[in-house]
C-alpha positions as CSV (number, residue, x, y, z in Angstrom):
1,M,37.7,-13.2,15.4
2,A,40.1,-12.0,12.7
3,D,42.3,-10.1,15.2
4,N,45.5,-11.0,13.4
5,I,45.6,-7.9,11.3
6,D,48.6,-8.1,9.0
7,K,51.0,-5.4,10.1
8,G,53.2,-5.8,7.1
9,L,53.8,-3.4,4.2
10,H,50.9,-4.7,2.0
11,G,50.1,-1.8,-0.3
12,C,53.3,0.1,0.3
13,S,55.0,-1.5,-2.7
14,R,52.2,-0.2,-4.8
15,E,53.0,3.4,-3.9
16,E,55.9,3.4,-6.3
17,Q,53.7,2.1,-9.1
18,Y,51.0,4.6,-8.5
19,V,50.0,6.8,-11.4
20,R,48.8,10.2,-10.3
21,P,45.7,11.4,-12.2
22,T,46.3,14.4,-14.4
23,D,42.6,15.3,-14.7
24,P,42.0,18.3,-12.3
25,I,38.4,17.0,-11.7
26,I,39.7,13.6,-10.5
27,Q,42.5,15.3,-8.5
28,Q,39.8,17.4,-6.7
29,K,37.7,14.3,-6.1
30,L,40.7,12.5,-4.6
31,E,41.0,15.4,-2.1
32,W,37.4,14.8,-1.2
33,F,38.2,11.1,-0.8
34,Q,41.1,11.8,1.5
35,D,38.9,14.0,3.7
36,Q,36.4,11.2,4.4
37,K,38.6,8.8,6.4
38,L,36.0,6.2,7.3
39,A,33.9,3.9,5.1
40,L,31.4,1.3,6.0
41,M,32.0,-1.8,3.8
42,M,29.2,-4.3,3.5
43,H,29.6,-7.7,1.9
44,F,26.1,-9.2,1.3
45,G,25.0,-12.0,-0.9
46,T,23.7,-15.5,-0.9
47,Y,26.9,-16.7,0.8
48,A,25.4,-15.1,4.0
49,E,23.0,-18.1,4.2
50,L,25.9,-20.5,4.6
51,G,27.9,-18.2,6.9
52,C,30.9,-18.8,4.7
53,V,33.7,-16.9,3.0
54,E,32.2,-15.0,0.1
55,S,32.3,-16.8,-3.3
56,W,35.7,-18.4,-2.9
57,P,34.5,-21.9,-2.1
58,L,33.4,-22.2,-5.7
59,S,37.0,-22.4,-6.9
60,D,38.6,-25.8,-6.6
61,D,42.1,-24.2,-6.6
62,D,41.1,-22.2,-3.5
63,A,39.3,-25.1,-1.7
64,D,42.1,-25.7,0.8
65,W,41.4,-22.4,2.6
66,A,37.9,-21.5,1.4
67,R,36.0,-24.8,1.6
68,G,36.9,-26.1,5.0
69,F,33.3,-25.5,6.3
70,V,31.8,-27.9,3.7
71,D,31.4,-31.2,5.6
72,W,28.3,-32.5,4.0
73,E,29.3,-32.8,0.4
74,D,32.5,-34.3,-1.2
75,D,31.6,-33.6,-4.9
76,P,32.7,-30.0,-5.8
77,D,30.3,-29.9,-8.7
78,A,27.4,-30.9,-6.4
79,F,28.5,-28.2,-4.0
80,R,28.6,-25.6,-6.7
81,A,25.0,-26.6,-7.7
82,Q,23.9,-26.3,-4.1
83,Y,25.6,-22.9,-3.8
84,E,23.9,-21.6,-7.0
85,G,20.6,-22.9,-5.7
86,L,20.8,-20.4,-2.8
87,K,19.3,-18.0,-5.1
88,K,16.0,-19.9,-4.6
89,S,16.2,-19.4,-0.8
90,F,17.8,-16.0,-0.4
91,N,15.1,-13.9,1.4
92,P,16.5,-11.2,3.7
93,I,13.0,-9.9,4.7
94,C,14.2,-8.0,7.7
95,I,16.4,-5.7,5.6
96,R,16.0,-2.0,6.4
97,P,18.3,0.1,4.3
98,E,17.3,3.3,6.1
99,L,18.3,1.8,9.4
100,W,21.7,0.7,8.0
101,A,22.2,4.2,6.9
102,D,21.2,5.7,10.2
103,I,23.7,3.4,12.0
104,A,26.4,4.5,9.7
105,A,25.6,8.2,9.8
106,R,25.3,8.4,13.6
107,N,28.7,6.6,14.0
108,G,30.7,8.9,11.8
109,F,31.0,6.9,8.6
110,K,31.3,9.1,5.5
111,Y,30.9,6.7,2.6
112,L,29.6,3.2,1.8
113,I,31.2,0.4,-0.1
114,F,28.5,-2.2,-1.0
115,T,28.8,-5.4,-2.9
116,T,26.7,-5.1,-6.1
117,K,28.2,-8.4,-7.3
118,H,30.8,-10.6,-5.9
119,H,32.9,-13.2,-7.8
120,D,30.1,-15.8,-7.6
121,G,28.2,-13.5,-10.1
122,F,25.0,-13.2,-8.0
123,C,23.8,-9.6,-8.6
124,M,22.2,-7.6,-5.8
125,F,20.7,-5.2,-8.3
126,D,18.2,-5.5,-11.1
127,T,20.6,-6.1,-14.0
128,K,19.2,-6.7,-17.4
129,Y,22.0,-9.0,-18.4
130,T,21.5,-12.1,-16.3
131,D,18.8,-13.9,-14.3
132,Y,21.2,-14.7,-11.5
133,K,20.0,-11.8,-9.5
134,V,18.0,-10.9,-6.4
135,T,15.1,-9.6,-8.5
136,D,14.6,-12.8,-10.5
137,P,11.2,-14.5,-10.0
138,E,13.1,-17.6,-8.8
139,C,14.4,-15.6,-5.8
140,P,11.8,-15.4,-3.1
141,F,12.9,-11.9,-2.2
142,H,11.9,-10.5,-5.6
143,T,8.5,-9.4,-4.4
144,H,9.9,-7.5,-1.4
145,K,9.7,-3.7,-1.4
146,H,13.5,-3.5,-1.2
147,A,14.0,-6.3,-3.8
148,N,16.4,-4.1,-5.8
149,I,18.7,-4.0,-2.8
150,V,21.5,-1.9,-4.3
151,K,19.2,0.8,-5.4
152,D,17.4,1.2,-2.1
153,V,20.7,0.9,-0.1
154,F,22.4,3.5,-2.2
155,D,19.4,5.8,-2.0
156,A,19.2,5.5,1.8
157,F,22.9,6.2,2.4
158,R,22.9,9.0,-0.1
159,A,19.9,10.6,1.6
160,R,22.0,10.8,4.8
161,G,24.8,12.6,3.0
162,L,27.1,9.6,2.7
163,G,29.2,8.9,-0.4
164,I,28.7,5.8,-2.5
165,A,31.2,3.2,-3.7
166,A,29.9,0.4,-5.8
167,Y,31.9,-2.8,-5.2
168,F,31.8,-4.8,-8.5
169,S,33.6,-8.1,-9.1
170,K,35.4,-8.2,-12.5
171,P,35.5,-12.0,-12.6
172,D,32.1,-13.5,-12.8
173,W,32.1,-17.3,-12.1
174,H,28.5,-17.6,-13.1
175,C,28.9,-16.0,-16.5
176,P,29.0,-18.6,-19.4
177,W,31.7,-16.4,-21.1
178,Y,34.1,-16.6,-18.1
179,W,33.8,-20.1,-16.7
180,A,32.8,-21.4,-20.1
181,E,31.8,-25.1,-20.5
182,G,33.9,-27.5,-22.6
183,M,37.1,-25.5,-22.6
184,D,40.7,-26.2,-21.6
185,K,39.9,-26.2,-17.9
186,P,36.7,-27.6,-16.3
187,V,34.3,-25.1,-14.7
188,G,35.4,-24.3,-11.2
189,Y,39.0,-25.5,-11.7
190,W,40.4,-22.2,-10.6
191,R,39.6,-18.5,-10.2
192,N,40.6,-17.7,-13.8
193,P,38.6,-18.3,-17.1
194,T,38.4,-21.9,-18.3
195,Y,40.2,-20.8,-21.5
196,V,43.0,-18.5,-22.7
197,P,41.3,-15.3,-23.8
198,A,43.8,-14.7,-26.6
199,E,42.9,-18.1,-28.0
200,H,39.1,-17.5,-27.8
201,P,38.6,-13.8,-28.5
202,E,34.9,-14.4,-29.4
203,L,34.2,-15.6,-25.9
204,W,36.3,-13.0,-24.2
205,N,34.8,-10.1,-26.2
206,K,31.3,-11.3,-25.1
207,F,32.5,-11.3,-21.5
208,V,33.9,-7.8,-21.9
209,E,30.7,-6.5,-23.4
210,F,28.7,-8.2,-20.5
211,T,31.0,-6.6,-17.9
212,H,30.8,-3.1,-19.5
213,N,27.0,-3.4,-19.7
214,Q,26.6,-4.2,-16.0
215,M,29.0,-1.5,-14.8
216,M,27.3,1.0,-17.0
217,E,23.9,0.1,-15.4
218,L,25.4,1.0,-12.0
219,V,26.8,4.3,-13.2
220,R,23.8,5.3,-15.3
221,D,20.8,3.9,-13.4
222,Y,21.7,4.0,-9.7
223,G,22.1,7.6,-8.8
224,P,25.3,9.5,-8.3
225,I,28.1,7.1,-7.5
226,D,31.4,8.4,-6.2
227,I,33.6,5.4,-6.6
228,L,33.7,2.2,-8.8
229,W,35.4,-0.3,-6.5
230,L,36.6,-3.1,-8.7
231,D,37.7,-6.4,-7.2
232,G,39.3,-9.5,-8.7
233,G,42.9,-8.5,-9.6
234,Q,43.4,-11.5,-11.9
235,V,41.2,-9.8,-14.4
236,G,43.6,-7.3,-16.0
237,P,46.0,-6.9,-19.0
238,Q,48.9,-8.2,-16.9
239,N,47.2,-11.6,-16.9
240,G,45.9,-11.7,-20.4
241,Q,42.4,-10.7,-19.2
242,D,42.0,-7.2,-20.5
243,I,38.5,-5.9,-20.0
244,R,39.4,-2.5,-21.7
245,L,38.7,-0.6,-18.5
246,S,40.0,2.7,-19.8
247,E,37.6,2.5,-22.7
248,F,34.8,2.0,-20.2
249,M,35.9,4.8,-17.9
250,K,35.9,7.3,-20.7
251,K,32.2,6.5,-21.3
252,A,31.4,6.4,-17.6
253,R,32.9,9.8,-17.0
254,Q,30.8,11.3,-19.6
255,I,27.9,10.6,-17.2
256,K,29.9,11.2,-13.9
257,P,33.0,13.3,-14.7
258,D,34.4,13.0,-11.1
259,L,33.9,9.2,-10.8
260,L,36.8,7.6,-9.0
261,V,37.9,4.1,-9.9
262,A,39.8,1.7,-7.7
263,D,41.0,-1.1,-10.0
264,R,42.6,-3.0,-7.2
265,T,46.2,-4.2,-7.4
266,I,46.4,-3.5,-11.2
267,G,48.2,-0.1,-11.1
268,G,48.0,2.4,-13.9
269,E,45.5,5.1,-14.6
270,N,42.5,3.2,-13.3
271,E,43.8,2.6,-9.8
272,N,43.0,6.1,-8.5
273,Y,43.8,4.9,-4.9
274,I,45.4,1.8,-3.6
275,T,43.7,-0.7,-1.3
276,P,45.7,-2.8,1.2
277,E,43.4,-5.7,2.3
278,S,43.1,-6.9,5.8
279,S,46.3,-5.1,6.6
280,I,47.6,-1.8,8.1
281,P,50.8,-0.6,6.6
282,T,53.5,0.1,9.2
283,V,54.7,3.2,7.5
284,A,53.2,6.3,5.9
285,I,52.0,6.0,2.3
286,H,52.2,9.2,0.3
287,V,49.5,8.5,-2.2
288,P,45.7,8.1,-1.7
289,W,44.9,4.8,-0.1
290,E,42.2,2.9,1.8
291,S,42.6,-0.2,4.0
292,C,39.7,-2.6,4.1
293,I,39.4,-4.7,7.3
294,P,36.5,-6.6,8.9
295,A,35.2,-5.2,12.2
296,G,34.8,-8.8,13.3
297,G,34.8,-12.2,11.7
298,G,35.3,-12.2,7.9
299,Y,34.0,-10.1,5.1
300,G,31.0,-12.2,4.5
301,Y,28.7,-13.0,7.5
302,G,29.8,-15.8,9.7
303,F,27.7,-17.3,12.4
304,D,28.5,-16.1,15.9
305,P,31.0,-13.4,14.7
306,Q,33.2,-11.9,17.4
307,F,33.8,-8.2,17.0
308,R,36.6,-6.0,17.9
309,T,36.3,-3.7,20.9
310,P,35.7,0.1,20.4
311,R,39.2,0.7,21.6
312,Q,40.6,-1.7,19.0
313,L,38.6,0.0,16.3
314,V,39.6,3.5,17.4
315,N,43.3,2.6,17.5
316,M,43.0,1.0,14.1
317,L,41.5,4.1,12.7
318,I,44.2,6.3,14.2
319,D,46.9,3.9,12.8
320,V,45.4,4.3,9.3
321,V,44.7,8.0,9.4
322,C,48.1,9.1,10.8
323,R,49.8,7.1,7.9
324,G,47.7,8.9,5.3
325,G,44.9,6.5,4.6
326,N,41.2,5.8,4.9
327,L,39.7,2.9,6.8
328,A,37.0,0.8,5.2
329,L,35.5,-1.1,8.1
330,N,33.5,-4.2,7.0
331,V,30.3,-5.3,8.8
332,A,28.4,-8.0,7.0
333,P,24.6,-8.3,7.3
334,Q,23.0,-11.5,8.6
335,P,21.0,-13.7,6.2
336,N,17.8,-12.1,7.4
337,G,19.1,-8.6,6.4
338,K,19.7,-7.3,9.9
339,L,23.2,-6.2,11.1
340,P,24.6,-8.3,13.9
341,R,24.0,-6.9,17.3
342,G,27.7,-7.2,18.3
343,G,28.6,-5.2,15.2
344,I,26.2,-2.4,16.0
345,I,27.6,-2.2,19.6
346,A,31.2,-2.0,18.2
347,L,30.3,0.7,15.7
348,D,28.4,2.7,18.4
349,G,31.6,2.6,20.6
350,L,33.6,3.9,17.7
351,G,31.0,6.5,16.9
352,A,31.0,7.8,20.5
353,W,34.7,8.4,20.3
354,L,34.4,10.1,16.9
355,R,31.6,12.5,18.1
356,A,34.1,13.8,20.7
357,N,37.3,13.6,18.7
358,G,36.4,13.5,15.0
359,E,38.0,17.0,14.5
360,A,41.4,15.2,14.7
361,I,40.3,12.7,12.0
362,Y,38.1,14.1,9.3
363,G,39.6,16.4,6.7
364,T,43.1,16.0,8.2
365,R,46.4,15.1,6.5
366,M,49.6,13.5,7.7
367,A,51.7,15.5,10.0
368,E,55.5,15.6,10.2
369,P,56.3,13.6,12.2
370,N,53.2,11.4,11.8
371,E,53.8,9.2,14.9
372,Q,56.2,8.7,17.7
373,G,55.7,5.6,19.9
374,Q,52.1,5.5,21.2
375,I,51.3,9.0,20.0
376,A,50.0,9.7,16.5
377,F,49.8,13.1,14.9
378,T,47.5,14.6,12.3
379,K,47.1,18.2,11.0
380,K,44.4,20.4,9.6
381,G,45.7,23.7,8.2
382,D,47.9,25.2,11.0
383,V,46.4,23.1,13.7
384,Y,48.0,19.8,14.8
385,Y,46.6,17.0,16.9
386,A,48.2,14.4,19.1
387,L,46.3,11.2,19.5
388,L,47.3,8.8,22.3
389,R,46.8,5.1,21.4
390,L,46.4,3.9,25.0
391,P,46.3,0.1,25.3
392,E,43.5,-1.6,27.3
393,G,44.3,-1.5,31.0
394,E,47.2,1.0,30.8
395,P,46.3,4.1,32.9
396,L,47.2,7.7,32.2
397,K,50.0,8.9,34.4
398,D,50.0,12.4,35.9
399,K,52.6,13.5,33.3
400,L,52.4,12.8,29.6
401,L,55.3,13.5,27.2
402,I,54.1,14.5,23.7
403,P,57.1,14.2,21.4
404,W,56.2,17.2,19.3
405,P,59.0,19.3,17.9
406,G,57.0,22.3,16.7
407,P,55.9,25.5,18.5
408,V,52.8,25.2,20.7
409,R,51.1,28.1,22.3
410,K,47.9,26.4,23.4
411,L,47.2,22.8,24.2
412,T,43.6,21.6,24.6
413,L,42.1,18.2,25.5
414,L,39.7,17.9,22.6
415,D,36.9,15.8,24.2
416,I,35.9,18.4,26.8
417,E,37.7,21.5,25.5
418,L,39.9,21.6,28.6
419,P,43.1,23.8,28.4
420,M,46.1,21.8,29.5
421,R,49.2,23.0,31.4
422,F,52.4,22.0,29.8
423,E,56.1,22.9,29.5
424,R,58.5,22.6,26.7
425,V,61.3,20.1,27.4
426,S,64.1,18.8,25.3
427,D,62.2,16.0,23.7
428,G,58.7,17.6,23.4
429,L,55.8,18.8,25.5
430,L,55.5,17.6,29.1
431,V,51.8,17.8,29.9
432,D,50.2,17.9,33.4
433,I,47.3,15.4,33.4
434,P,44.5,16.6,35.9
435,N,43.8,14.4,38.8
436,I,40.3,13.5,37.5
437,F,42.0,11.8,34.5
438,A,45.3,10.5,35.9
439,G,44.9,6.8,36.7
440,T,42.1,6.3,34.2
441,N,42.2,4.3,30.9
442,P,40.3,6.4,28.4
443,I,40.1,5.4,24.7
444,A,42.6,7.5,22.8
445,P,42.6,11.0,24.4
446,V,43.3,13.7,21.8
447,F,45.1,17.0,22.2
448,R,44.7,20.0,19.9
449,M,48.0,21.9,19.5
450,E,47.9,25.5,18.3
451,A,51.0,27.6,17.6
């Protein structure tokens, strides 16, 4: 279980490089984004069949950390051929997009981030620009009613009122114009192109056109998309790999004027919000941001994944929200298309807490102060909330100090709308905890504070 969440400042350094959009339509959409707070991220592709880290084993330069599971094949070229051959066996016949959407909606998720294409280049949608896709006749799934997975998943989540973010990998290691044969580097040598784009503009321009065409398919043909979530930070002007994203976004926003774009780690006008990965910043970030973290295991499906407990998920969400961000919680489908049972149980636990306490999460903004010790604070208009991140096994005492400096007229335990007795002391509010709760270990009790 990936329980070692990085508690460093990943993402914080990007705050000072953030370029605030000037378009009022995008500004308004970012307010919508900051209201949502919780996304379901889903990495799904042929890599689920191997139960391995998504795409990365294809890169020789990343083999030391990504290819440790490969114990049957020593030749990297042979392995890459085997990996590409998974297209001919990928067949998630148990997939039920409407059930995925139901699980997300009932548990308080507000938008979806779904992998339309990862770095390996395998497309989970019916693109016209490659046959390396789930709808190709060589893929056994192509006859299934949900063969165009992206379309049906987006439609199902949208029907339940959830926003849509299309994850799209800018590098494409299957594309003959990215990992081109016969160039300076052999195919698979590293995560970058096999050539220097400035020295081979004819190849690079073909790749840019290919990338624009695929992204435009998603924007134009797959219903209203809220966010274009672009991964693969090596593909950017700073690395000599300019895909002319501003040019593309100008065309895309003629179709969808409020389309957000998260060009991860690049900065500039096309990184509408920043995205710490597998990390929770330790301090508040004062620009729009979203932290993506697996609910258990890795991002791609791994066999026998161990999931975080509902308490861990709740406290993680509180950490993120009180510091100004959104949480993108990743649960990867199994090779057969079902969600892992342990993942559903974990999400149901999180959802139960949100049904009782979501008022303190959704639509809120950072309070001042935003946290003191175990207690986090959020605000919505003139109402403030105190959220107690109670560790496993630590009981509530009969007195609770809420270190809140502002005026409070009424204090209510949110879950059961119970008015609480309290007195103002020098360092905050001293709250009387009723006997029925004292000594118990609830998950993150929340108090509404009204002036």
